[in-house]
LUMRO-232640 format. One record per residue (C-alpha): residue in one letter; x, y, z negated. Coordinates in steps of 0.5 Angstrom, whole numbers, padded with zeros to 4 digits, always signed. Last residue first. Example, Ala and Ser with C-alpha at 12.3 -4.5 7.8 and 13.67 -1.06 7.14 Angstrom:
REM residues 2
S+0027-0002-0014
A+0025-0009-0016
END
This chain:
REM residues 397
X+0013+0026-0016
X+0008+0030-0020
X+0001+0027-0020
X-0005+0029-0018
X-0011+0026-0020
X-0018+0027-0017
X-0025+0026-0020
X-0032+0026-0016
X-0039+0026-0018
X-0045+0026-0014
X-0050+0028-0019
X-0056+0030-0013
X-0052+0037-0013
X-0045+0036-0014
X-0039+0035-0019
X-0032+0037-0018
X-0027+0035-0023
X-0019+0035-0023
X-0015+0031-0027
X-0007+0033-0027
X-0001+0029-0028
X+0006+0031-0030
X+0005+0038-0033
X+0011+0039-0038
X+0009+0046-0039
X+0015+0051-0039
X+0010+0057-0038
X+0003+0059-0041
X-0003+0064-0039
X-0007+0064-0045
X-0014+0062-0048
X-0014+0055-0045
X-0021+0052-0045
X-0024+0052-0052
X-0028+0046-0055
X-0033+0046-0061
X-0037+0040-0058
X-0044+0041-0060
X-0043+0048-0061
X-0041+0051-0055
X-0035+0055-0056
X-0035+0062-0057
X-0031+0068-0053
X-0029+0066-0046
X-0029+0071-0040
X-0023+0068-0037
X-0020+0062-0037
X-0012+0062-0038
X-0007+0059-0033
X-0003+0053-0034
X+0005+0053-0032
X+0010+0048-0030
X+0011+0051-0024
X+0010+0045-0019
X+0005+0042-0023
X+0001+0048-0025
X+0001+0050-0017
X-0001+0043-0016
X-0007+0044-0020
X-0009+0051-0017
X-0008+0048-0010
X-0013+0042-0012
X-0018+0048-0015
X-0018+0051-0008
X-0019+0044-0005
X-0025+0042-0010
X-0028+0049-0009
X-0029+0049-0002
X-0036+0046-0002
X-0039+0050-0007
X-0034+0057-0008
X-0036+0058-0015
X-0033+0064-0017
X-0026+0066-0016
X-0023+0068-0022
X-0028+0065-0027
X-0028+0059-0023
X-0021+0057-0025
X-0024+0053-0030
X-0020+0051-0036
X-0017+0044-0040
X-0012+0043-0045
X-0012+0035-0046
X-0018+0032-0050
X-0015+0027-0055
X-0020+0021-0055
X-0021+0022-0048
X-0027+0019-0044
X-0033+0020-0048
X-0031+0027-0050
X-0029+0029-0042
X-0037+0026-0041
X-0040+0031-0046
X-0036+0037-0044
X-0038+0036-0037
X-0045+0035-0039
X-0045+0041-0043
X-0042+0045-0038
X-0046+0043-0032
X-0053+0044-0035
X-0052+0051-0038
X-0049+0054-0032
X-0042+0056-0033
X-0039+0052-0027
X-0034+0049-0030
X-0031+0044-0025
X-0025+0043-0030
X-0018+0043-0028
X-0016+0038-0034
X-0009+0038-0036
X-0003+0033-0038
X-0007+0027-0037
X-0002+0021-0039
X-0007+0020-0046
X-0013+0018-0041
X-0009+0012-0038
X-0006+0011-0032
X-0006+0006-0026
X-0008+0012-0021
X-0014+0007-0019
X-0016+0006-0026
X-0015+0013-0028
X-0020+0016-0022
X-0025+0010-0023
X-0025+0012-0031
X-0026+0020-0029
X-0032+0018-0024
X-0035+0013-0029
X-0035+0018-0034
X-0038+0024-0030
X-0043+0019-0027
X-0046+0017-0034
X-0046+0024-0036
X-0051+0023-0042
X-0054+0029-0040
X-0055+0027-0033
X-0053+0032-0028
X-0057+0037-0025
X-0060+0039-0018
X-0063+0033-0015
X-0064+0030-0021
X-0061+0023-0024
X-0058+0019-0018
X-0052+0019-0023
X-0047+0018-0017
X-0040+0016-0017
X-0033+0018-0014
X-0026+0016-0017
X-0019+0018-0015
X-0012+0017-0016
X-0005+0019-0015
X-0006+0024-0010
X+0002+0026-0010
X+0005+0032-0011
X+0008+0039-0008
X+0013+0035-0004
X+0018+0039-0001
X+0020+0036+0006
X+0025+0031+0008
X+0022+0024+0006
X+0015+0027+0007
X+0014+0023+0014
X+0017+0016+0011
X+0013+0017+0004
X+0006+0018+0007
X+0003+0025+0009
X-0002+0029+0006
X-0003+0036+0008
X-0008+0040+0004
X-0013+0045+0006
X-0016+0051+0002
X-0022+0056+0004
X-0026+0061+0001
X-0033+0064-0002
X-0036+0065-0009
X-0042+0065-0012
X-0042+0066-0020
X-0046+0061-0024
X-0050+0062-0030
X-0052+0065-0037
X-0046+0062-0041
X-0047+0064-0049
X-0044+0058-0051
X-0038+0059-0047
X-0036+0053-0043
X-0035+0057-0036
X-0037+0065-0037
X-0039+0067-0030
X-0038+0074-0028
X-0045+0078-0030
X-0052+0077-0027
X-0051+0070-0027
X-0054+0066-0022
X-0058+0059-0024
X-0065+0061-0023
X-0066+0056-0018
X-0069+0061-0013
X-0063+0065-0014
X-0059+0059-0012
X-0063+0059-0005
X-0063+0066-0004
X-0055+0067-0005
X-0054+0061-0001
X-0058+0063+0005
X-0056+0070+0004
X-0049+0068+0006
X-0042+0067+0003
X-0037+0063+0007
X-0035+0056+0005
X-0029+0052+0007
X-0026+0045+0006
X-0020+0041+0005
X-0016+0035+0008
X-0011+0035+0014
X-0009+0028+0014
X-0002+0025+0017
X+0000+0018+0019
X-0007+0015+0020
X-0010+0008+0018
X-0004+0006+0014
X-0009+0004+0008
X-0005+0009+0004
X-0006+0015+0009
X-0013+0013+0010
X-0015+0013+0003
X-0011+0019+0001
X-0015+0023+0007
X-0022+0020+0004
X-0020+0022-0003
X-0018+0029+0000
X-0025+0030+0004
X-0029+0028-0003
X-0026+0033-0006
X-0028+0038-0001
X-0035+0036-0001
X-0036+0035-0009
X-0040+0042-0009
X-0045+0040-0004
X-0044+0033-0001
X-0043+0036+0006
X-0037+0032+0009
X-0034+0034+0016
X-0031+0029+0020
X-0025+0028+0024
X-0021+0022+0027
X-0015+0024+0031
X-0015+0028+0038
X-0014+0035+0036
X-0013+0040+0041
X-0012+0045+0036
X-0017+0050+0038
X-0022+0044+0040
X-0021+0041+0033
X-0021+0048+0030
X-0028+0049+0033
X-0031+0042+0031
X-0029+0043+0024
X-0032+0050+0023
X-0038+0047+0026
X-0039+0042+0021
X-0044+0045+0017
X-0049+0046+0023
X-0050+0053+0025
X-0045+0055+0030
X-0047+0052+0037
X-0053+0057+0037
X-0048+0063+0035
X-0048+0067+0041
X-0055+0069+0040
X-0061+0067+0044
X-0065+0073+0047
X-0070+0076+0043
X-0074+0072+0037
X-0074+0065+0039
X-0076+0063+0031
X-0070+0059+0030
X-0066+0064+0034
X-0068+0070+0030
X-0067+0066+0023
X-0061+0064+0025
X-0058+0070+0027
X-0060+0073+0020
X-0057+0067+0016
X-0050+0068+0020
X-0047+0064+0014
X-0051+0058+0016
X-0045+0057+0020
X-0043+0052+0015
X-0047+0053+0009
X-0045+0046+0006
X-0038+0045+0008
X-0032+0040+0008
X-0026+0038+0012
X-0023+0032+0014
X-0018+0032+0020
X-0014+0026+0021
X-0007+0026+0025
X-0006+0019+0028
X-0008+0021+0035
X-0003+0027+0035
X-0006+0034+0036
X-0003+0037+0029
X+0003+0034+0030
X+0004+0036+0037
X+0003+0043+0035
X+0008+0042+0030
X+0007+0041+0023
X+0012+0045+0018
X+0008+0043+0012
X+0007+0050+0010
X+0006+0052+0017
X+0000+0047+0017
X-0003+0049+0010
X-0002+0057+0012
X-0006+0055+0019
X-0011+0051+0016
X-0013+0056+0010
X-0013+0062+0016
X-0018+0058+0020
X-0022+0055+0015
X-0024+0063+0013
X-0025+0064+0020
X-0030+0059+0021
X-0034+0060+0015
X-0034+0067+0017
X-0037+0065+0023
X-0035+0065+0030
X-0040+0065+0036
X-0035+0068+0041
X-0028+0069+0041
X-0025+0076+0042
X-0021+0076+0036
X-0018+0069+0034
X-0011+0071+0031
X-0013+0069+0024
X-0011+0076+0021
X-0015+0080+0027
X-0021+0075+0025
X-0021+0077+0018
X-0021+0084+0019
X-0027+0083+0023
X-0030+0079+0018
X-0029+0084+0013
X-0023+0083+0008
X-0023+0082+0000
X-0026+0075+0000
X-0032+0075-0004
X-0033+0072-0011
X-0039+0075-0013
X-0043+0079-0018
X-0051+0079-0018
X-0056+0085-0018
X-0053+0090-0013
X-0051+0085-0008
X-0058+0082-0009
X-0062+0085-0003
X-0056+0082+0001
X-0051+0084+0006
X-0044+0081+0005
X-0039+0086+0006
X-0037+0090+0000
X-0039+0085-0006
X-0039+0087-0013
X-0034+0084-0017
X-0031+0077-0018
X-0024+0077-0016
X-0021+0076-0023
X-0014+0078-0025
X-0011+0073-0031
X-0004+0076-0029
X-0001+0069-0027
X-0008+0067-0024
X-0007+0073-0020
X+0000+0072-0018
X-0002+0064-0016
X-0007+0067-0011
X-0003+0072-0008
X+0003+0066-0007
X-0002+0061-0004
X-0005+0066+0001
X-0011+0071+0002
X-0012+0072-0005
X-0016+0073-0011
X-0023+0072-0007
X-0020+0066-0004
X-0016+0064+0001
X-0012+0057+0001
X-0006+0053+0004
X-0002+0047+0003
X+0003+0043+0005
X+0007+0036+0004
X+0002+0033-0001
X+0004+0026-0002
X-0001+0020+0000
X+0003+0013-0002
X+0003+0007+0002
X+0000+0000+0000
END
């Protein structure tokens, strides 16, 4: 069985347009959550968002795809993170387009980020727009496949907030089984009216920046962004810098509720347990937990319950959604990048906005930025609607 090493990564979020900018703001405890400047929604004055700090036109220019038609914000964010990841791993055009390179991406809103255009096209109001082929969740994947002439396996995950974690999991499995020589894995999500209206209907958006694991948490903050990892086996990674290894993974579904996780955290306990078994590790060997931590009543309670059931001694944990907001399908890959930064630099980032622990657990996330940390194994959790629970373990090589 081969091993899946991470040889490149790229990210864009509300706290930075590349890996270095994201790390700088994590170190400085600087949140990207604020009033949205570019998204058009009646709720811009009601809720804060984790918006990438460039207009769509500016992002297209940065990505070098000006003039292309039918390009959505999700497409552009995906392109930018994809470009950085490939450059980080020194991939050539031939490497990217090779038949044995897989491209596994993720999104939930996809091209529905063009909500007004979708409404007009769906109701045949006026001439068809340039976005007719852009609305599906996999549109960004198809555009990247076409732009880079990729001939290998490609697919798009839509398992809600666990989507990009599942793309990483499948990529690692393809590498380990020898089915591909390389996998580009991750996801992208643009802010959109469609998403905001849906979460507002569920009454789980917070009027304040989210407060993961706080007893007075009032809901989640929506964000946008994208991240990709390059996975390669040992023979291709030998002469490259290795950020870490995808050591273990678990995926379960508690089938409890369309938008909630069960209070007994059965899916969470099972996904973490699967990840530990597949990694060949015990719970005492986990040095840090990058929690899902959305700031909602249900998620934070269930996640702490599941962690408490799995760990006798709970390692340091936190949620970087207090920096970026909840980037939905992209969250697993963005948080994978943050986990790998913790391992590479031996540092842990503070949780923002936390004041008081949830009474039933009396557990507090990391309160201060710290260095010289011996971070060898990181557990990263991603939980989606319908109880789709995914846990990844990244290990230092």
